[in-house]
C-alpha positions as CSV (number, residue, x, y, z in Angstrom):
1,M,-5.8,1.4,-4.3
2,L,-4.3,4.9,-3.5
3,I,-1.9,6.5,-6.3
4,E,1.0,9.2,-5.7
5,V,-0.3,12.5,-6.7
6,F,1.9,16.5,-6.9
7,K,0.2,18.4,-4.2
8,S,2.4,21.4,-3.6
9,K,5.2,23.0,-5.3
10,I,7.1,26.5,-4.3
11,H,8.8,27.3,-7.5
12,R,12.2,28.3,-7.7
13,V,13.2,29.6,-4.1
14,R,17.2,31.2,-2.9
15,V,18.8,29.0,-0.6
16,T,19.5,31.5,2.2
17,E,21.3,29.7,4.4
18,S,22.2,26.0,5.1
19,D,23.6,24.7,8.5
20,L,24.8,21.2,8.7
21,N,24.6,20.8,12.5
22,Y,21.2,21.2,13.1
23,I,19.1,17.9,13.4
24,G,17.9,17.6,9.9
25,S,14.9,19.1,7.5
26,I,14.2,21.8,5.0
27,T,12.9,25.5,7.2
28,I,10.5,27.5,5.0
29,D,9.6,30.9,5.8
30,E,5.9,30.4,7.2
31,D,4.6,32.5,4.8
32,L,5.6,29.9,1.9
33,L,4.5,27.0,3.6
34,E,1.2,28.6,4.2
35,A,0.5,29.4,0.5
36,S,1.9,26.5,-0.8
37,G,-0.4,24.2,1.6
38,I,2.7,22.7,2.9
39,M,2.9,21.2,6.1
40,V,5.0,21.3,9.0
41,G,6.4,18.1,9.1
42,E,5.7,17.2,5.5
43,R,7.9,15.2,3.3
44,V,9.1,17.7,0.7
45,Y,11.2,16.9,-2.2
46,I,14.1,18.9,-3.1
47,V,15.4,19.4,-6.8
48,N,18.5,21.6,-6.6
49,V,18.2,23.8,-10.3
50,N,22.0,25.1,-9.6
51,N,23.4,21.2,-9.5
52,G,20.7,18.7,-10.0
53,E,20.7,17.0,-6.4
54,R,17.4,15.7,-5.7
55,F,16.5,14.7,-2.3
56,D,14.0,14.6,0.6
57,T,14.0,15.8,3.8
58,Y,11.0,17.5,6.2
59,A,9.9,20.8,6.6
60,I,9.8,23.0,9.4
61,K,8.5,26.6,10.1
62,G,10.6,29.6,9.0
63,K,10.2,33.2,9.9
64,R,7.1,35.0,8.4
65,K,8.2,37.4,5.8
66,S,11.5,36.1,5.8
67,G,12.4,34.3,2.6
68,E,14.6,32.1,4.9
69,I,14.7,28.5,2.5
70,C,17.6,27.1,5.1
71,L,18.3,23.5,4.0
72,N,19.8,21.5,7.7
73,G,21.7,18.7,9.0
74,P,22.6,15.9,6.2
75,A,20.6,17.8,3.8
76,A,23.2,20.9,3.5
77,R,26.2,19.4,1.6
78,R,23.8,18.5,-0.9
79,V,23.4,22.6,-1.4
80,Q,25.0,25.9,-0.9
81,K,23.6,29.6,-0.2
82,G,21.9,31.3,-3.1
83,D,21.3,27.8,-4.8
84,I,18.1,27.5,-6.8
85,I,15.7,24.8,-5.8
86,I,12.2,23.6,-6.6
87,I,10.5,22.3,-3.0
88,I,7.6,19.8,-4.0
89,S,5.1,17.9,-2.2
90,Y,3.4,14.6,-3.4
91,A,-0.4,13.4,-1.8
92,Q,-1.5,9.7,-1.6
93,M,-5.2,9.6,-3.0
94,T,-7.8,7.7,-5.1
95,P,-7.5,7.8,-8.7
96,E,-11.5,9.2,-8.1
97,E,-9.5,11.8,-5.7
98,A,-7.1,12.7,-8.1
99,R,-9.3,13.2,-11.3
100,D,-10.5,16.5,-9.5
101,F,-7.4,17.5,-7.2
102,Q,-5.5,21.1,-7.9
103,P,-2.3,21.4,-6.9
104,K,-1.2,24.7,-5.4
105,I,1.8,26.1,-7.0
106,I,3.3,29.7,-5.8
107,F,5.6,31.5,-7.6
108,P,8.3,33.6,-4.9
109,D,10.6,36.3,-6.2
110,E,13.4,34.2,-6.5
111,K,15.4,37.0,-5.2
112,T,13.8,37.2,-2.1
113,N,11.5,34.1,-1.8
114,L,8.6,36.6,-0.8
115,L,5.3,36.4,-2.0
116,S,4.3,39.7,-4.4
């Protein structure tokens, strides 16, 4: 049996852009992807602190050290530039694997979205 376990979190970043006409996804600064362990193409869940929206999409790589957080396609309707969001990923694993698993949580600067 597999269970779904919290794997990674980028806690409280500011949306820098929303692009309704892009195909879909969320563009995330490459430094944040690496630090959080979220992979390009991985399913992520977005929680909008400003309006309570919760939805999922997939991650794509943004420019390193840019602080870029851009919601693309239909997800752009769920956020506004300047909104604070939390980005979460989960992984499937056995209960035995889950007992020792430690998720990665990062806390970028909320104004710049950069790591200290």
